[in-house]
C-alpha positions as a LaTeX table, in Angstrom:
\begin{tabular}{lrrr}
\hline
Residue & $x$ (\AA) & $y$ (\AA) & $z$ (\AA) \\
\hline
Unk1 & $-10.67$ & 5.65 & $-7.94$ \\
Unk2 & $-10.45$ & 2.09 & $-6.47$ \\
Unk3 & $-8.36$ & 0.55 & $-4.06$ \\
Unk4 & $-7.07$ & $-2.95$ & $-3.31$ \\
Unk5 & $-6.40$ & $-3.74$ & 0.45 \\
Unk6 & $-4.62$ & $-6.96$ & 1.79 \\
Unk7 & $-4.93$ & $-8.24$ & 5.12 \\
Unk8 & $-3.33$ & $-11.12$ & 7.11 \\
Unk9 & $-4.93$ & $-13.71$ & 8.99 \\
Unk10 & $-4.40$ & $-14.52$ & 12.87 \\
Unk11 & $-4.72$ & $-16.84$ & 15.27 \\
Unk12 & $-6.68$ & $-15.19$ & 18.18 \\
Unk13 & $-4.82$ & $-17.16$ & 20.81 \\
Unk14 & $-1.32$ & $-17.52$ & 19.64 \\
Unk15 & $-1.13$ & $-14.08$ & 17.50 \\
Unk16 & 0.44 & $-16.00$ & 14.93 \\
Unk17 & $-0.17$ & $-15.71$ & 11.09 \\
Unk18 & $-2.59$ & $-18.42$ & 9.94 \\
Unk19 & $-2.67$ & $-20.22$ & 6.59 \\
Unk20 & $-6.35$ & $-20.31$ & 6.23 \\
Unk21 & $-6.95$ & $-17.66$ & 3.52 \\
Unk22 & $-8.98$ & $-20.13$ & 1.05 \\
Unk23 & $-11.31$ & $-21.01$ & 3.57 \\
Unk24 & $-11.92$ & $-17.11$ & 4.69 \\
Unk25 & $-12.09$ & $-16.06$ & 1.13 \\
Unk26 & $-14.90$ & $-18.80$ & 0.35 \\
Unk27 & $-16.50$ & $-17.51$ & 3.57 \\
Unk28 & $-16.27$ & $-13.71$ & 2.46 \\
Unk29 & $-17.54$ & $-14.37$ & $-0.93$ \\
Unk30 & $-20.86$ & $-15.59$ & $-0.01$ \\
Unk31 & $-21.23$ & $-11.90$ & 0.81 \\
Unk32 & $-18.56$ & $-10.03$ & $-1.17$ \\
Unk33 & $-18.33$ & $-11.94$ & $-4.63$ \\
Unk34 & $-15.58$ & $-11.34$ & $-6.70$ \\
Unk35 & $-14.43$ & $-8.32$ & $-4.42$ \\
Unk36 & $-12.49$ & $-10.83$ & $-2.06$ \\
Unk37 & $-9.62$ & $-13.16$ & $-3.40$ \\
Unk38 & $-6.75$ & $-15.33$ & $-2.33$ \\
Unk39 & $-2.90$ & $-13.66$ & $-2.70$ \\
Unk40 & 0.14 & $-15.67$ & $-3.20$ \\
Unk41 & 0.30 & $-16.72$ & 0.39 \\
Unk42 & $-2.00$ & $-18.64$ & 2.47 \\
Unk43 & $-1.89$ & $-15.95$ & 4.99 \\
Unk44 & $-3.57$ & $-13.59$ & 3.10 \\
Unk45 & $-7.10$ & $-11.97$ & 1.86 \\
Unk46 & $-7.11$ & $-9.43$ & $-0.77$ \\
Unk47 & $-10.56$ & $-7.07$ & $-1.17$ \\
Unk48 & $-11.16$ & $-4.70$ & $-4.25$ \\
Unk49 & $-13.38$ & $-1.95$ & $-4.05$ \\
Unk50 & $-15.57$ & $-0.86$ & $-6.87$ \\
Unk51 & $-14.65$ & 2.30 & $-8.86$ \\
Unk52 & $-16.07$ & 5.69 & $-6.88$ \\
Unk53 & $-15.64$ & 9.39 & $-7.78$ \\
Unk54 & $-16.74$ & 10.43 & $-4.19$ \\
Unk55 & $-14.26$ & 9.73 & $-1.69$ \\
Unk56 & $-17.18$ & 9.24 & 1.27 \\
Unk57 & $-18.29$ & 6.49 & $-0.87$ \\
Unk58 & $-15.19$ & 4.64 & $-1.22$ \\
Unk59 & $-14.60$ & 5.38 & 2.49 \\
Unk60 & $-18.03$ & 3.46 & 3.34 \\
Unk61 & $-17.02$ & 0.68 & 1.09 \\
Unk62 & $-14.03$ & 0.18 & 2.51 \\
Unk63 & $-15.05$ & $-0.18$ & 5.95 \\
Unk64 & $-17.67$ & $-2.59$ & 4.78 \\
Unk65 & $-15.28$ & $-4.98$ & 3.10 \\
Unk66 & $-13.53$ & $-4.87$ & 6.19 \\
Unk67 & $-16.19$ & $-5.41$ & 8.29 \\
Unk68 & $-17.22$ & $-8.45$ & 6.07 \\
Unk69 & $-13.80$ & $-9.79$ & 6.09 \\
Unk70 & $-13.35$ & $-9.75$ & 9.57 \\
Unk71 & $-16.76$ & $-11.33$ & 10.22 \\
Unk72 & $-15.90$ & $-14.26$ & 7.47 \\
Unk73 & $-12.39$ & $-14.69$ & 9.46 \\
Unk74 & $-14.36$ & $-14.88$ & 12.77 \\
Unk75 & $-16.70$ & $-17.49$ & 11.56 \\
Unk76 & $-13.58$ & $-19.55$ & 10.94 \\
Unk77 & $-11.84$ & $-18.93$ & 14.22 \\
Unk78 & $-9.35$ & $-16.19$ & 13.02 \\
Unk79 & $-8.85$ & $-12.50$ & 13.08 \\
Unk80 & $-7.65$ & $-10.15$ & 10.57 \\
Unk81 & $-5.14$ & $-7.38$ & 10.69 \\
Unk82 & $-3.78$ & $-4.74$ & 8.62 \\
Unk83 & $-0.08$ & $-4.86$ & 8.58 \\
Unk84 & 2.72 & $-4.40$ & 5.93 \\
Unk85 & 4.44 & $-7.37$ & 7.46 \\
Unk86 & 3.29 & $-9.97$ & 9.54 \\
Unk87 & 4.12 & $-9.60$ & 13.28 \\
Unk88 & 4.42 & $-13.23$ & 14.82 \\
Unk89 & 4.44 & $-16.57$ & 13.19 \\
Unk90 & 6.50 & $-18.04$ & 10.29 \\
Unk91 & 6.79 & $-15.11$ & 7.93 \\
Unk92 & 9.27 & $-16.91$ & 5.79 \\
Unk93 & 9.39 & $-18.81$ & 4.15 \\
Unk94 & 5.12 & $-18.81$ & 3.72 \\
Unk95 & 2.69 & $-21.35$ & 2.61 \\
Unk96 & 2.08 & $-20.66$ & $-0.63$ \\
Unk97 & $-1.44$ & $-20.72$ & $-2.32$ \\
Unk98 & $-1.79$ & $-23.70$ & $-5.04$ \\
Unk99 & $-1.63$ & $-22.45$ & $-8.56$ \\
Unk100 & 0.27 & $-22.47$ & $-11.89$ \\
Unk101 & 1.03 & $-18.66$ & $-11.75$ \\
Unk102 & 2.18 & $-19.11$ & $-7.86$ \\
Unk103 & 4.27 & $-22.30$ & $-8.91$ \\
Unk104 & 6.21 & $-20.17$ & $-11.92$ \\
Unk105 & 6.60 & $-17.66$ & $-9.36$ \\
Unk106 & 8.29 & $-19.80$ & $-6.84$ \\
Unk107 & 10.55 & $-21.06$ & $-9.73$ \\
Unk108 & 11.59 & $-18.08$ & $-11.06$ \\
Unk109 & 12.18 & $-15.87$ & $-8.47$ \\
Unk110 & 13.20 & $-18.62$ & $-5.74$ \\
Unk111 & 13.95 & $-16.99$ & $-2.26$ \\
Unk112 & 12.14 & $-13.89$ & $-3.14$ \\
Unk113 & 8.99 & $-15.15$ & $-2.67$ \\
Unk114 & 9.95 & $-16.44$ & 0.92 \\
Unk115 & 8.97 & $-12.43$ & 1.75 \\
Unk116 & 5.50 & $-12.41$ & $-0.37$ \\
Unk117 & 3.76 & $-12.33$ & 2.96 \\
Unk118 & 4.39 & $-8.59$ & 3.05 \\
Unk119 & 0.80 & $-6.92$ & 2.45 \\
Unk120 & $-0.04$ & $-3.20$ & 0.58 \\
Unk121 & $-2.67$ & $-1.01$ & $-0.37$ \\
Unk122 & $-2.74$ & $-0.22$ & $-3.97$ \\
Unk123 & $-4.64$ & 2.89 & $-5.27$ \\
Unk124 & $-5.83$ & 3.25 & $-8.55$ \\
Unk125 & $-6.79$ & 6.47 & $-10.39$ \\
Unk126 & $-8.51$ & 6.69 & $-14.00$ \\
Unk127 & $-6.32$ & 8.02 & $-16.36$ \\
Unk128 & $-7.40$ & 8.04 & $-20.19$ \\
Unk129 & $-4.52$ & 6.37 & $-22.05$ \\
Unk130 & $-0.77$ & 5.12 & $-21.85$ \\
Unk131 & 1.03 & 8.47 & $-22.84$ \\
Unk132 & $-0.98$ & 10.21 & $-20.21$ \\
Unk133 & $-0.58$ & 7.83 & $-17.50$ \\
Unk134 & 3.21 & 8.06 & $-18.13$ \\
Unk135 & 3.49 & 11.85 & $-17.84$ \\
Unk136 & 1.87 & 11.47 & $-15.02$ \\
Unk137 & 4.25 & 8.84 & $-13.33$ \\
Unk138 & 6.86 & 11.15 & $-14.77$ \\
Unk139 & 5.83 & 13.84 & $-12.46$ \\
Unk140 & 4.52 & 12.02 & $-9.45$ \\
Unk141 & 7.75 & 9.85 & $-8.87$ \\
Unk142 & 9.62 & 12.51 & $-6.90$ \\
Unk143 & 6.72 & 12.67 & $-4.34$ \\
Unk144 & 7.09 & 8.61 & $-3.33$ \\
Unk145 & 9.46 & 8.85 & $-0.70$ \\
Unk146 & 6.98 & 11.21 & 1.38 \\
Unk147 & 4.23 & 8.92 & 0.77 \\
Unk148 & 6.31 & 5.82 & 1.82 \\
Unk149 & 6.82 & 7.93 & 5.27 \\
Unk150 & 3.40 & 8.72 & 5.62 \\
Unk151 & 2.18 & 5.24 & 4.80 \\
Unk152 & 4.61 & 3.37 & 6.82 \\
Unk153 & 3.23 & 0.63 & 8.63 \\
Unk154 & 5.50 & $-2.57$ & 8.89 \\
Unk155 & 8.18 & $-2.21$ & 11.74 \\
Unk156 & 8.09 & $-5.98$ & 12.85 \\
Unk157 & 8.76 & $-9.11$ & 10.90 \\
Unk158 & 8.47 & $-12.60$ & 12.49 \\
Unk159 & 8.36 & $-11.03$ & 15.97 \\
Unk160 & 11.50 & $-8.63$ & 15.65 \\
Unk161 & 11.63 & $-5.12$ & 15.26 \\
Unk162 & 13.56 & $-4.01$ & 11.92 \\
Unk163 & 14.29 & $-0.90$ & 12.93 \\
Unk164 & 12.40 & 0.53 & 9.87 \\
Unk165 & 8.84 & 2.00 & 9.58 \\
Unk166 & 8.35 & 0.20 & 6.56 \\
Unk167 & 10.60 & $-3.06$ & 6.31 \\
Unk168 & 7.80 & $-3.93$ & 3.40 \\
Unk169 & 9.41 & $-1.19$ & 1.21 \\
Unk170 & 12.89 & $-2.69$ & 1.73 \\
Unk171 & 11.67 & $-6.17$ & 1.22 \\
Unk172 & 10.16 & $-5.00$ & $-2.25$ \\
Unk173 & 13.14 & $-3.30$ & $-3.24$ \\
Unk174 & 14.82 & $-6.48$ & $-3.74$ \\
Unk175 & 12.86 & $-7.48$ & $-6.71$ \\
Unk176 & 14.04 & $-6.73$ & $-10.27$ \\
Unk177 & 11.13 & $-4.40$ & $-11.38$ \\
Unk178 & 9.82 & $-2.49$ & $-8.27$ \\
Unk179 & 10.57 & 0.58 & $-6.45$ \\
Unk180 & 10.43 & 3.98 & $-8.16$ \\
Unk181 & 9.57 & 3.90 & $-11.87$ \\
Unk182 & 12.27 & 5.28 & $-14.49$ \\
Unk183 & 11.36 & 8.19 & $-16.21$ \\
Unk184 & 9.65 & 7.46 & $-19.44$ \\
Unk185 & 10.36 & 9.24 & $-22.37$ \\
Unk186 & 7.44 & 7.92 & $-24.22$ \\
Unk187 & 5.03 & 5.38 & $-24.73$ \\
Unk188 & 7.55 & 3.62 & $-27.12$ \\
Unk189 & 10.29 & 3.61 & $-24.51$ \\
Unk190 & 7.88 & 2.13 & $-21.83$ \\
Unk191 & 7.19 & $-0.77$ & $-24.50$ \\
Unk192 & 10.57 & $-1.30$ & $-25.33$ \\
Unk193 & 11.75 & $-1.81$ & $-21.35$ \\
Unk194 & 8.54 & $-3.81$ & $-21.02$ \\
Unk195 & 9.48 & $-6.25$ & $-24.10$ \\
Unk196 & 13.19 & $-6.30$ & $-22.50$ \\
Unk197 & 11.81 & $-7.66$ & $-19.33$ \\
Unk198 & 9.42 & $-10.36$ & $-20.90$ \\
Unk199 & 12.18 & $-11.42$ & $-23.45$ \\
Unk200 & 14.72 & $-11.80$ & $-20.63$ \\
Unk201 & 12.39 & $-13.42$ & $-18.23$ \\
Unk202 & 12.86 & $-10.71$ & $-15.67$ \\
Unk203 & 9.15 & $-10.54$ & $-15.11$ \\
Unk204 & 6.84 & $-13.22$ & $-15.96$ \\
Unk205 & 4.15 & $-11.07$ & $-17.76$ \\
Unk206 & 3.13 & $-7.41$ & $-17.50$ \\
Unk207 & 1.48 & $-8.11$ & $-13.99$ \\
Unk208 & 5.18 & $-8.55$ & $-12.75$ \\
Unk209 & 6.01 & $-4.82$ & $-13.28$ \\
Unk210 & 6.27 & $-3.89$ & $-9.34$ \\
Unk211 & 7.12 & $-0.20$ & $-9.93$ \\
Unk212 & 5.38 & 1.81 & $-7.32$ \\
Unk213 & 3.69 & 3.65 & $-10.02$ \\
Unk214 & 2.83 & 1.61 & $-13.00$ \\
Unk215 & 0.19 & 1.59 & $-15.71$ \\
Unk216 & $-2.66$ & $-0.99$ & $-14.86$ \\
Unk217 & $-2.23$ & $-4.12$ & $-17.77$ \\
Unk218 & $-6.10$ & $-4.55$ & $-17.40$ \\
Unk219 & $-7.87$ & $-1.50$ & $-16.54$ \\
Unk220 & $-7.96$ & 2.20 & $-17.71$ \\
Unk221 & $-6.10$ & 3.11 & $-14.47$ \\
Unk222 & $-2.61$ & 4.30 & $-13.13$ \\
Unk223 & $-1.83$ & 2.03 & $-9.97$ \\
Unk224 & 0.06 & 3.34 & $-7.12$ \\
Unk225 & 1.39 & 0.45 & $-5.37$ \\
Unk226 & 3.91 & 2.42 & $-2.84$ \\
Unk227 & 1.51 & 1.79 & 0.42 \\
Unk228 & 1.99 & $-0.49$ & 3.17 \\
Unk229 & $-1.35$ & $-2.26$ & 4.33 \\
Unk230 & $-2.67$ & 0.89 & 6.66 \\
Unk231 & $-4.00$ & 0.01 & 10.06 \\
Unk232 & $-7.14$ & 1.88 & 9.41 \\
Unk233 & $-9.88$ & 2.42 & 6.77 \\
Unk234 & $-9.52$ & 6.26 & 7.55 \\
Unk235 & $-5.74$ & 5.89 & 6.38 \\
Unk236 & $-6.71$ & 3.98 & 3.31 \\
Unk237 & $-9.05$ & 6.77 & 2.55 \\
Unk238 & $-6.54$ & 9.68 & 3.45 \\
Unk239 & $-4.09$ & 7.79 & 0.78 \\
Unk240 & $-6.67$ & 7.72 & $-1.75$ \\
Unk241 & $-7.77$ & 11.09 & $-1.76$ \\
Unk242 & $-3.97$ & 12.39 & $-2.11$ \\
Unk243 & $-3.36$ & 9.90 & $-4.54$ \\
Unk244 & $-6.14$ & 11.34 & $-6.74$ \\
Unk245 & $-5.55$ & 14.89 & $-5.94$ \\
Unk246 & $-1.82$ & 14.52 & $-6.79$ \\
Unk247 & $-3.07$ & 12.62 & $-10.41$ \\
Unk248 & $-5.28$ & 15.91 & $-11.13$ \\
Unk249 & $-2.55$ & 18.33 & $-10.06$ \\
Unk250 & $-0.10$ & 16.57 & $-12.10$ \\
Unk251 & $-2.47$ & 16.58 & $-15.20$ \\
Unk252 & $-2.85$ & 20.31 & $-15.04$ \\
Unk253 & 0.98 & 20.76 & $-14.78$ \\
Unk254 & 0.82 & 18.48 & $-18.04$ \\
Unk255 & $-1.47$ & 20.60 & $-19.66$ \\
Unk256 & 0.66 & 23.97 & $-18.91$ \\
Unk257 & 3.16 & 22.27 & $-20.53$ \\
Unk258 & 5.59 & 22.11 & $-17.27$ \\
Unk259 & 8.40 & 19.86 & $-17.24$ \\
Unk260 & 8.54 & 17.49 & $-14.83$ \\
Unk261 & 11.33 & 17.56 & $-12.13$ \\
Unk262 & 14.08 & 14.89 & $-12.84$ \\
Unk263 & 15.85 & 14.01 & $-9.29$ \\
Unk264 & 19.04 & 11.77 & $-9.78$ \\
Unk265 & 18.04 & 8.36 & $-9.45$ \\
Unk266 & 20.42 & 7.31 & $-6.95$ \\
Unk267 & 19.33 & 10.52 & $-4.75$ \\
Unk268 & 15.60 & 9.00 & $-5.32$ \\
Unk269 & 17.16 & 5.32 & $-3.86$ \\
Unk270 & 18.29 & 7.32 & $-1.28$ \\
Unk271 & 15.47 & 9.08 & $-0.32$ \\
Unk272 & 13.41 & 5.54 & $-0.33$ \\
Unk273 & 15.93 & 4.11 & 2.07 \\
Unk274 & 15.84 & 7.00 & 4.49 \\
Unk275 & 11.73 & 7.14 & 4.18 \\
Unk276 & 11.49 & 3.35 & 4.81 \\
Unk277 & 13.93 & 3.57 & 7.70 \\
Unk278 & 12.45 & 6.70 & 9.60 \\
Unk279 & 8.97 & 6.94 & 8.25 \\
Unk280 & 6.57 & 9.68 & 9.52 \\
Unk281 & 8.28 & 10.55 & 12.75 \\
Unk282 & 11.85 & 10.82 & 11.26 \\
Unk283 & 13.38 & 13.21 & 8.49 \\
Unk284 & 13.27 & 12.29 & 4.86 \\
Unk285 & 15.30 & 13.36 & 2.18 \\
Unk286 & 14.01 & 16.39 & 0.24 \\
Unk287 & 15.00 & 15.66 & $-3.05$ \\
Unk288 & 14.80 & 19.35 & $-4.36$ \\
Unk289 & 17.18 & 20.53 & $-2.04$ \\
Unk290 & 19.43 & 17.56 & $-1.08$ \\
Unk291 & 19.10 & 17.91 & 2.58 \\
Unk292 & 17.03 & 16.35 & 5.45 \\
Unk293 & 13.67 & 17.54 & 6.34 \\
Unk294 & 10.72 & 16.55 & 8.97 \\
Unk295 & 9.05 & 14.20 & 6.92 \\
Unk296 & 5.80 & 15.62 & 8.78 \\
Unk297 & 6.62 & 18.97 & 7.46 \\
Unk298 & 7.03 & 17.41 & 4.06 \\
Unk299 & 3.42 & 16.02 & 4.17 \\
Unk300 & 2.37 & 19.61 & 4.86 \\
Unk301 & 3.93 & 21.04 & 2.17 \\
Unk302 & 2.48 & 18.20 & $-0.13$ \\
Unk303 & $-0.99$ & 19.12 & 1.24 \\
Unk304 & $-0.50$ & 22.78 & 0.19 \\
Unk305 & 0.48 & 22.03 & $-3.07$ \\
Unk306 & $-2.69$ & 19.83 & $-3.57$ \\
Unk307 & $-5.05$ & 22.15 & $-1.98$ \\
Unk308 & $-6.39$ & 23.32 & $-5.59$ \\
Unk309 & $-7.08$ & 19.75 & $-6.72$ \\
Unk310 & $-8.53$ & 18.78 & $-3.04$ \\
Unk311 & $-10.94$ & 21.87 & $-3.04$ \\
Unk312 & $-11.91$ & 20.69 & $-6.92$ \\
Unk313 & $-12.98$ & 17.64 & $-5.48$ \\
Unk314 & $-14.69$ & 18.77 & $-2.40$ \\
Unk315 & $-12.19$ & 16.33 & $-0.33$ \\
Unk316 & $-10.32$ & 19.28 & 1.43 \\
Unk317 & $-12.07$ & 19.03 & 4.89 \\
Unk318 & $-11.84$ & 15.17 & 5.00 \\
Unk319 & $-8.20$ & 15.00 & 3.99 \\
Unk320 & $-7.41$ & 17.84 & 6.72 \\
Unk321 & $-9.12$ & 16.00 & 9.17 \\
Unk322 & $-7.93$ & 12.37 & 8.40 \\
Unk323 & $-4.29$ & 14.00 & 8.39 \\
Unk324 & $-4.76$ & 15.73 & 11.61 \\
Unk325 & $-5.62$ & 12.74 & 13.47 \\
Unk326 & $-2.66$ & 10.82 & 11.98 \\
Unk327 & $-0.12$ & 13.48 & 12.79 \\
Unk328 & $-1.83$ & 13.23 & 16.25 \\
Unk329 & $-1.79$ & 9.86 & 16.79 \\
Unk330 & 1.24 & 8.73 & 15.14 \\
Unk331 & 2.02 & 6.94 & 11.67 \\
Unk332 & 0.75 & 3.14 & 11.81 \\
Unk333 & 4.56 & 2.12 & 12.61 \\
Unk334 & 4.30 & 4.80 & 15.41 \\
Unk335 & 1.66 & 2.97 & 16.79 \\
Unk336 & 2.61 & $-0.69$ & 16.46 \\
Unk337 & 5.49 & 0.41 & 18.65 \\
Unk338 & 3.67 & 2.09 & 21.21 \\
Unk339 & 1.49 & $-1.11$ & 21.47 \\
Unk340 & 4.55 & $-3.23$ & 22.26 \\
Unk341 & 6.03 & $-0.62$ & 24.51 \\
Unk342 & 2.64 & $-0.89$ & 26.58 \\
Unk343 & 2.48 & $-4.57$ & 26.59 \\
Unk344 & 6.10 & $-5.59$ & 26.59 \\
Unk345 & 5.56 & $-8.15$ & 23.86 \\
Unk346 & 4.49 & $-8.32$ & 20.33 \\
Unk347 & 1.49 & $-10.03$ & 21.38 \\
Unk348 & 0.21 & $-6.48$ & 22.27 \\
Unk349 & 0.76 & $-5.39$ & 18.54 \\
Unk350 & $-1.27$ & $-7.77$ & 17.21 \\
Unk351 & $-4.00$ & $-7.20$ & 19.62 \\
Unk352 & $-3.70$ & $-3.45$ & 18.83 \\
Unk353 & $-4.16$ & $-4.35$ & 14.90 \\
Unk354 & $-6.91$ & $-6.45$ & 15.66 \\
Unk355 & $-8.54$ & $-3.94$ & 17.04 \\
Unk356 & $-8.00$ & $-1.08$ & 14.82 \\
Unk357 & $-8.21$ & $-2.90$ & 11.57 \\
Unk358 & $-11.63$ & $-3.71$ & 11.84 \\
Unk359 & $-13.70$ & $-2.11$ & 15.15 \\
Unk360 & $-15.81$ & $-4.24$ & 16.88 \\
Unk361 & $-18.48$ & $-1.65$ & 16.77 \\
Unk362 & $-18.12$ & $-1.15$ & 13.10 \\
Unk363 & $-18.82$ & $-4.70$ & 12.57 \\
Unk364 & $-21.87$ & $-4.65$ & 14.85 \\
Unk365 & $-23.08$ & $-1.45$ & 13.14 \\
Unk366 & $-23.10$ & $-2.94$ & 9.59 \\
Unk367 & $-24.66$ & $-6.06$ & 10.82 \\
Unk368 & $-27.71$ & $-4.56$ & 12.14 \\
\hline
\end{tabular}
């Protein structure tokens, strides 16, 4: 498994997003090499971990990458925050990074690119081939709404509380190939869809398949793209551990010949909306019953389903600890709103995110 994280750069005085990603990436690359890169907007920095089999090793690298980028940003007079959306500043239209791909994207997708300053956490899990990846996707797509609620960390957009726990999820739902993946009948069905998207200009290339679960087009993994950028490294590790256990559990079900549950597409879309609006603190749609249930209870049910795989990987204790911490302190969206209440303004939200994204003690420890 491996992780990609996207961070936003902010000015420590105004607390607004700052378009100096190229400078920060160049600074961070002296330490991180190709593990750090720019993104479509000049507000964003992206990092990529190495592949790992140990969740503890992944946790160490996620923290190290965050610390290295934070140090590079500080040397440029900036700070980093990990949030699904910008809290303060000109979020739309953002300054775009120069390059032919990004120029083409702006020409093709037009105002959709105005909201590209949203940040995500992407999790890759190794799978042997496309057919297996599609089978796993079919089994796990009904689980996406509860994961969206768990990861929700984007309540603010350019100084305004959107009323959603995950506004990023709503933004991405506007793209032509995004949100929950379809149920794939076969690899041929997948290739037929992709060929149609390419032929009609619906996507520029296979990298433009923005489904929340997709087979990677360049590495042998299944990529999970549902999550807002998480506030803390621990939350990223929690999501990675859960996703790996979900893939392992799905593989066992496939091996046993168990059919994938196929919710009505309309109800899956409705469950997405409810999870994005209310997040972990609210109620989400249980797709098997068609009724509302507390999102936190649905996470508990997910953990119970995953227990054999978590135990096999040796991850039970770490995942339990991280989930207990998250449930006790609230989701990223809840903590952003609590910071606003304490301070009385969005400045407090940014300060909370700066502190939580890369605690200063972590930066000092990693440089000592």
